[in-house]
N, C-alpha and C positions, 0 to 999 in steps of 0.2 A: 704914142705920152710918154714922156721922161720918166727915167727914176722920183723926180723931185713932185711931178705932177698924179702919177701914183700915187704917190704914199700922200698926197693933199684926197685924196680921192676916196682913199681907204678911211685918214683921219676924218672926214667926213660924214663918211659913213658910220663910222663907227662911236660920233658925239648924237647923232640923228637917234630916240630913239625907238623901237616899234611903236608898232602901233595897238594898240589893246584891239582885242576882239568881242567887232559888236553885242553887246545884251541884248537878244531878243526881250521886249515889254510885250506880257501880253493888251491884248486888242482891249478899247475898253471907247465906247458911241463915243463921239466928241455934240453931239446933240441930242434930246428930244427922243426916244426909240416911241415906234408908231403903231401901238396892238390893237390887231382889227381882233373885229366880232362878227358873224355873220348876219345876231341877234340883233331886235331890241333891244336897248335900254330896259333892267328894269327885270328882265328874265335871267333864266337858272344859267346859261351862256355868259350871260353878261356879268352878271356876278362873281363866277367862278372870274372872271377875265383882271375884273376889278381888286379882289382879294388879292390875284397872286401877283398883281402889278404891285402893289405897297409891299411884297416881299423879294422884288424883282431891282425894284429904285436901289434900295445898298449897296448892290451888288454888279451894280451897274455904273452906279454912279452920275447918273440919268435920269431924269424924271421918265418914266413909261406909260404915254399919255391910251386910254384903252378910246379907241375908235368905232361908231356901230353903222357899217353899214348892211341893213340885214335885207335881206329876199331869194328867193329860189334855192333856197335851200343851204343857204353856206353859201353859192356860186359864183357869187358875185363878190361879196368879201376875197372869198380864198381866190379868185382870177388877180385882184388887186397883190395879194400880199405875192404870189406867184410870177409879177408881172414888175415887183417894186423891184428898184437898185438894190440889189446882192450887197449891199456895207454895212449893212447887220440893224436896220435903224428904223426899218418895217418884220412883226416878226401876227402871227396869226392863229386865232385862236381854233382849231377844231371839233366836231360837231359831232361823234359815232352814235347813230352807222350811215348818216347823212355824208360824211368823208370820202366813204369807201363807195357809197350805194349813185350817186349823180351820175358820176360816172360810167354807172353801168346802164342804169337808167334813160341814159338823153348821151346826144355827142356835146357834152360839156368844155368848159373851156378850159379847162386842169387833167392832169393824169391825176396818181402817188407818184409818179416820175418828174410834176412841177416843182415838189418840196426838197426840205434838210428837214428831217425830223431833229426835232430837238430832245422829246422827251414828253406822255401821256402826262396828267397830273390826278385826274379824277376817274371816280368810275359813280353815277347817280341809278339805282332804278325805276325805272319808267313802270308808268301803273295810271290807272282811272279816276278821274275825280268828276266828281257830284256836289248841289247843290243839301246841305245839311237838311234841307225840310223839303226836302221833293221828295220825287214818287219811289225814286229809288234808292233803296236802304241794300244793298247787295251788287257786288257781278252778276249773279244770278236772279237778280230781278234784271237789270239792264239786259245778259242776256236774251233771259223769254221773253221779251218787250220786242228787238229784234229780232229772232225768230216770229212771234206774231204780228206784230208792225214792220215791214221789210221795207230799210230808210227811210223809216219817220223820227226812227228818233238822230237824231242830230247832233256830233261828237265831234270834238273838235281837235286839232293838231299842230303844230309848230312848222308844219313844208309836209310835201309830196317825199320820201324818201328818207325823212326822219326816226328815230327810236318810234317818235310817237307814230307815226302813222307804220311804221310797219308791223308795232303792239298791234293795229287796229287788223292788219292784211293779218295776222294770225290766229285772232279769236276770230275774228269773222270763218276763218280757212277749219277751223278746230271745231266752232258752235254750230255753224249754216244757222249763225244771224246775218241781219244784211244791218247797214250801218251809212247813213245817211253822211260822208267826213267833211269838214270846210277847215284850208289853210290859215292858218297864218302867220304872222310875224317873228310868236315871243307869246308867251307866257303871259307877260299885261291884257293884253288886246285877248286873248281864251279864258281871263279870269272875269272882265268885262263882259262879256259876252254870255259865259256862264250863270253870270249875277241878273243879268238882264233877257235873259229868258230863250234869247236867240241860238242856241245851244242845250243840250242839255248833261253833254259829260264834256271833262273836258283830258282828256289826254296828257301828262305830266311827272315831272320826277320828283322822288321825296324831297329833291332838294329846293325847288319851286313851289310845293306844297306847306313841307313843313313851315315853313315862317309865317306864315299868317293861313293856318289853317280855320279861321272864323268865316261861317258859314258856308266854308266846305266838308265833305265826308272824302275822303280816300277808301277805296272800297276790296283796291287791290292792287299792286305791282308784281313785273317782274322779274324781282329778284332771287336766286334761289333760294336765298334764307332769310325769313324775317330783319327788319329793321332798327337797329340800335332809338334811328331814328324816328318811326312811324312801328311800334312792337304790336300796334291794338288790328294794324292792319295783314290780310294774309298774302301771300305770294299765288300764282295766278300757280304753280303747282303743287303745292300742296290741294288745290280743289282741282288737280286734274287735268290739270293740262301742260301740255308739251312745248311750254311759254319762259323764257328766259330775253328780256328788256333791258340793256341796259343805254347815259346816256355818259358818252367816257368826255372828257378833252383833251385837247395836248396842245403841245407849240410847234408851228414850223416854222421855217424859213424858206427862198425863195433856193431852187436847184441849183446855181451858181453862187453859193455866198463861199465868199473861201473857206478852206478846212480851220483857218486859225481865228476865227468871229464865229462858226457854226461852234467850236470846241470850247471856245469861251461864253457863249449861250450855254452851253450844256451843262458844264460846272455851275453858272450862274444857276440856271431852273434847277438842278441836283440839290445845289445846297438851300436854295427856295423852300426845295419842297420839302428838305431832311428838320430845318428848322422848327422847334417846339413850336414854336410863336405863329409860323403859318398854317402848323394843324391846328393850333386851338383858335385858331382864326376862319376857317373851313367850317369845324366840326360846331361850333361856335351858330354856323351857317345849314347847318343838316344838312353839309357834303361833306362824301369819303373821300380823306386822299388815300391819292392813289396811285406813287409816285412807278412809271416804266422808263427808264434810258430808250434816247434815240433807234440809236440802231436794232434795242431786244422788240420796239416798238416796232421800226419801221416793218419789218420781217411778217408781228401776227398781221400787222392791217392788208398787208398784202395777201395773205394765208383768208382773212377774213373776207377782202376781195373777194375771191375766187369764190369760196359758199353762199354768198351774196348772188354773181353772178350765173351758179349754177342754177338758181331758185328764182334767177328772172328769167331764165328762161324753161326755166319748168311752168310755170303760174307769173307773170307779168305782174305787177302790182301798178293801179292804177289811181286817181286823182277820188 
């Protein structure tokens, strides 16, 4: 290269502006987000999803559409989520304890390793509901009947391995009563069966009972203390039983979701949960908001699953 040519090349280089460094923009969905629920429309899990979806939408910039895929204690829905394309457009709502018990009690199509954990968003104590004009005025009445007439009192749950089911397992173990359990896909079907006389009691959460208590009586629940949403209802612990049971709901995504998408969804969920409007919406439906960050929640779920696995090895629960 001649001196003249070298000078021309250097001059051209000097005239070319340096490229500005690329600035990463936060991920945003480019189409509606599918929010998958493993129980029927109108039940407690479905209601939580629909309420929270409203507050996620403005933070994600896209509609969040609730899709119900009931059955198999949420295994159908959660398997769908675990196998979805990990692009942030499919999220799922878990329901404790079936989220961790399903892989314990059977060869499930998912494990905890199948998911990325966004965050837990609420807790709701589980209890027993009877007809207000029925023969049972209290938990003592129901237990007495379960002892005197083993397996003749029919109690509904929302599925094998759910909080409803395990509450009854513990109640039978600690009282010696024996009930016949039938499993539905959600609280609306349970309520219909109770009012129609097909069952004599339902296991449901406070959030499923409190919005429409007409014709019903909530006789006891598994919370650590009395609920502000059902202050007249005693806890099972106050009645001498070592039973504490809650329904919890949290959000998961496919395990292979890229970190940038997962972190953006966690940020949106955290912001939505902290919004006073979200809390007010939950409380208006008798739901106790209780946000827990994804990594903390995941660690707790793995510990809880170990506890249930030990229980299963000692005393497997059945239908």
